[in-house]
N, C-alpha and C positions, 0 to 999 in steps of 0.2 A: 606689223604693229596695229593694234585695234584702237580706234578712237574711243574716248570716254568723256563723260561729264559726271562728276560726283561731288558730294559735299566735301569741303576742305576739312582736313584734320589738323590738329595742333602742330604736328610735324611739318605741315605744308606752309606754315606762316612765313618763314624766311623766303621761300620761293615765290609766294604770293606778293610779298613786299618788293622783291627784286623786279618782278614783272611790272608792278604798278609804278615803282620808282623809275624804271626805264621809260615809261610812258608819261612821266612827270605828273603823276596823279597822287593826291594825298587823301587816302581813304579813311584816315582816323584810326580808331582802335581795331585793327585787323584781328588781333588775338581774341578780343571780346566778341567780335562778329562771328569768328569761327566757332567759338563756344556756343553761341546761340543758333548756329546752323544757317547763318546768313551769308556765307561765302561758299562759292562753288569753284571748282577747278576743272579745266579741260585739257586734254592732251592725247597721247597715245601710249600704248603699253601692251604687254603680253601677259599680264597677271602678276608676274614676279618683279618686273621692272617697268616703271612708268616715267614718262617725261611730261611734266606740267608745262604747258605752252600758253595757257590763258587762264584768266580768272575774272570773276564778277563778285562785287561786294554789294549786298543789299542792305537797305535801311528801312525798317518797318515804318509805315505811315500811321501815326497815332490817330485813332478815331476813324480811319478809313480802311477800306479793303485794299490789299495789295502792298507793294513795296516800292521804294525809290532806288534807282540804280546809282549808288554812291560812286562806284568806279567800275570800269571794265577795261581790261587790257589783254593784249595778245603779243607774244614775242614778235619782234619786227619781221624776222625771216618766215614766220608762219601766218602772217596776215594775208587775208584774201582766200583762205582755205576753209572758211565756214566755222571756225572755232568761236568767234564772237556771236555769230548767228545761233549756234548750238547753246551757248551759255544763256543768251537772252530767251530762247525758246524753253529751256529747262526752268529758268526762273519764272517765266510767265505761266507755265503749266502748274507750278507749285503755288504761285501767288494769285493768279487770275487777272491781275492788273499791275502794270509797271509804269512808273513815271521816270523821267530823266531830264537833266539839264546838260547841255553840251554846246561845244563851239561849232561854228559854221562848217569847218573842215570835215566833221564826221556826220553832218546832217544826212548825206546820201545813205549812210549805213542805217540810221534810224528810220528813214523813209522806206527803205527796202524791207524793213521788218514790220511795216504797217503802223508806225507811230503817227498819231495826229500831232502836228507840230505847229507851234506858234512862236513868234519872235519875242525875246525878252528885251533885246536891244539890237544894234546893227550886226553884232558878231555872235551873240548867244541866243540859244533857243531852249524851249522846253517841249517835252512831248509826253504823250500817254498812249498806251496800247492796252487793250482788253482782250483776254482770251475768249474766243467765241464758244 
């Protein structure tokens, strides 16, 4: 099976929601974001058959370059295999700049991707990364 990252299609909406629901994330209007090209999916497949194992939902930042990571999730059994990293890199290549808000537990993930991080409070952080 070959790994992939691609824009989500409308047929992927249910799978995207399942992944984000399992991660207890509320991304808002997934279908609308898919229509505007702001959702990507990652997984593996052989061309005829695909398994969607992760997803990222972006939100354009009004008046600024880049996008905000509204939600990112990877199926539990497939975490630690680089899917989240590939999704962030793909989004960063397209957008040039990403922002994110996240809990303390996933701070190491964002740090490993080069996000400049500052605290919002004792448990929440915000970060930004720019494509060089």
